[in-house]
C-alpha positions, 0 to 999 in steps of 0.5 A, spaced: 500 500 500 503 506 497 503 512 502 497 515 498 493 509 499 493 509 506 486 509 510 487 515 513 489 519 506 483 517 503 478 518 509 482 524 512 477 529 509 470 525 511 470 526 518 466 532 522 472 534 526 480 535 524 484 529 525 490 532 523 491 536 530 496 534 535 490 535 540 486 529 536 492 525 537 492 526 544 485 525 546 480 523 540 475 522 545 473 529 547 472 530 539 467 524 539 463 526 545 462 533 542 460 530 535 455 525 540 452 531 543 451 535 537 449 530 532 447 524 536 449 517 535 449 517 528 452 523 524 452 526 517 458 529 516 458 535 511 462 531 506 456 526 506 459 520 510 455 517 515 459 517 522 457 512 527 458 513 534 453 509 538 454 502 541 448 499 538 448 503 532 455 500 531 453 493 532 448 494 527 452 496 521 458 491 523 453 485 523 449 487 517 452 485 510 449 491 507 455 494 509 462 492 507 468 494 503 466 494 496 471 489 494 470 482 491 477 480 490 484 482 492 485 486 486 479 490 487 479 497 490 474 498 496 468 503 496 473 508 499 478 508 494 483 503 498 486 497 494 484 491 497 490 487 496 488 482 502 482 478 504 481 483 510 478 489 506 474 484 501 467 482 502 464 475 501 465 470 497 472 472 496 473 474 503 469 468 506 474 463 502 481 466 504 478 468 511 477 460 512 484 459 510 487 463 515 482 461 520 484 454 520 491 457 523 487 461 529 484 455 532 483 454 540 488 448 540 493 453 536 492 458 541 493 453 547 499 451 544 502 458 544 499 460 551 506 457 555 510 460 550 507 467 550 507 467 558 515 465 558 516 470 553 512 475 557 516 473 564 523 474 561 522 480 557 519 484 564 524 481 568 530 483 563 527 490 563 526 491 570 533 489 572 535 497 571 529 499 575 526 503 569 524 500 563 520 502 556 514 498 556 513 499 549 520 498 546 522 493 551 516 489 552 510 490 548 514 490 541 519 484 542 513 480 545 508 481 539 513 481 534 516 474 536 509 471 537 507 473 530 513 471 527 511 464 530 504 464 528 506 465 521 512 461 521 517 466 519 524 462 519 529 464 525 534 466 520 529 471 517 526 474 524 531 480 525 529 483 518 522 481 519 521 485 526 524 491 522 519 490 517 513 489 522 515 496 525 516 500 519 509 497 516 506 500 522 509 506 521 507 506 514 499 507 516 501 514 519 499 520 514 504 521 509 505 528 511 507 526 518 513 521 515 519 524 512 522 522 505 527 518 508 522 514 512 518 513 506 523 510 502 525 505 508 518 503 509 517 502 501 523 497 501 521 494 507 514 492 504 518 489 498 523 485 503 518 482 507 514 480 501 520 477 498 522 473 505 515 471 506 515 468 499 522 465 500 519 462 507 513 459 503 517 455 498 521 452 504 518 444 505 519 445 512 514 451 513 510 452 519 504 456 522 500 460 517 505 459 512 504 452 512 497 452 512 496 457 506 501 453 502 497 447 502 492 451 497 497 456 494 498 453 487 499 457 482 502 464 481 496 468 483 494 464 489 502 465 492 501 472 491 495 472 495 498 468 500 504 473 501 500 479 501 495 476 506 501 474 511 504 481 510 498 484 512 497 480 518 504 482 520 502 489 520 495 488 523 497 483 529 503 486 531 500 493 532 494 491 535 497 487 541 503 493 541 497 498 542 493 494 547 499 493 552 501 500 551 495 504 552 492 499 557 499 500 561 498 507 560 491 507 562 492 503 569 498 508 571 493 514 570 488 511 574 492 508 580 486 506 584 484 501 579 492 499 578 492 498 586 485 494 586 488 489 580 494 488 584 490 487 590 487 481 586 494 478 586 495 479 579 492 472 577 490 470 570 483 471 571 483 478 574 488 480 569 484 477 563 478 481 566 482 487 566 484 487 559 477 487 557 476 494 560 482 496 558 480 494 551 474 498 552 477 504 555 482 506 549 482 501 544 488 500 539 484 500 533 479 506 533 476 506 526 472 501 522 470 504 515 465 501 511 461 502 504 453 502 503 453 496 498 445 497 497 440 503 500 440 502 507 438 506 514 442 506 520 437 508 526 433 513 522 438 516 518 438 514 510 444 511 507 444 511 500 448 506 496 455 508 496 455 512 502 462 512 506 460 509 513 465 511 519 464 506 525 468 510 530 470 504 535 473 508 540 466 512 541 462 506 541 466 504 547 464 510 550 457 510 549 454 513 556 447 509 554 451 502 555 457 504 559 455 509 565 461 514 567 464 512 560 470 516 561 472 513 567 476 506 567 472 501 571 476 494 571 470 491 574 465 492 568 466 486 564 464 490 558 461 488 551 466 492 547 467 493 540 475 493 540 475 487 535 469 489 531 464 484 530 461 480 525 464 477 519 470 481 519 471 480 527 479 480 528 482 473 527 487 475 532 483 477 538 484 471 542 492 472 541 492 479 543 488 478 549 493 472 551 499 477 550 496 483 554 494 478 560 501 475 560 504 482 560 500 484 566 501 478 570 508 479 570 508 487 570 504 488 576 509 484 581 514 489 579 509 495 582 510 499 575 510 507 577 510 513 573 517 516 571 515 523 569 517 522 562 513 525 557 508 520 554 507 521 546 502 517 541 503 515 534 501 520 529 497 514 526 489 515 526 486 509 525 491 505 530 492 508 536 498 507 541 503 510 546 510 510 542 514 510 549 512 509 556 517 509 561 516 506 568 519 504 574 519 497 576 522 493 582 527 488 580 525 483 584 518 482 583 516 479 589 508 478 590 505 484 594 504 482 602 498 481 605 498 488 609 499 492 603 494 488 600 489 490 605 489 497 604 488 497 597 481 499 595 476 496 590 474 499 583 468 502 585 
């Protein structure tokens, strides 16, 4: 995908607010709330696009086959002008066929096999990061964990992994608005795309392949099928990597900003169950993916708003997850909510890697909490990307020994109420 073909480049002028400001990057939720107050859960922008901010309305759109991407094959363009390239941006039947091929590698059994490895990786990364007493949760934990797990899942050979990790980070950077990427970085991103495609193609030809590559290789007969497989894996690299990094980074930042919730979670003994419940509220509060664009494939209606065929529909997941009709006091982090969030989407395009992202975030919390993460005073900045939302750097103080909190200290901690 060239810089001019990114989601945000094609959609930038469609929103009812200016997404190009630093204020929006720091806190998009304030902008969402202003539109919700003035226009309700469904808003028609001056551009003609329909912006969906309500939880029920977002669920209706994401689960309705009348709203899709407008592309049937990876060679088509979507209804909003982005080259589909992979099944992630196509509609049935092409989407169904390719998604089923990938789904076979995301079975519950495969995730269960990965569980121990994910936990061991998280424990090692957190432990190594804590030795000096301070660490960057993003650079030292989230990025290497996500890159390693995605490489395992896809089946990237060991000799290609260093280049794979670099390419993954550059592909994510390529999601940013073109004007925010300097020419030198744009050139490195372009080279990374070519290199990653070549590495995946080479791995696909190896008889000892594993992971998703092994599964997809079984059906990749002929040049078009192989090209589709390479493009799909490259897209999964960027999508899987960024979603998990954003979840871990945004979630840790949210906990540090809400010390009462962090204390309550620590008081729960940092058990796997308590951390898994916390991850759901963290996903609601500040999801790593903010936008799910759709196109009306036929004339439709959303909560009384007419949506003619061809209309661009912008489902703001971050806004839906803070709908006050569903979540009381929505701008407050409450780890006991067990929310019905839409952070991973819904329906036929529900995120295939949702279970894995949850698993990684839960493991990081379990091993981070005993180290008593605290703020260091370093400034926190977000990635300039607008579709994906992620803290770029998050420095924290950590206890090197990571002992379990003692009973006396736990007794003084409060509930999340």
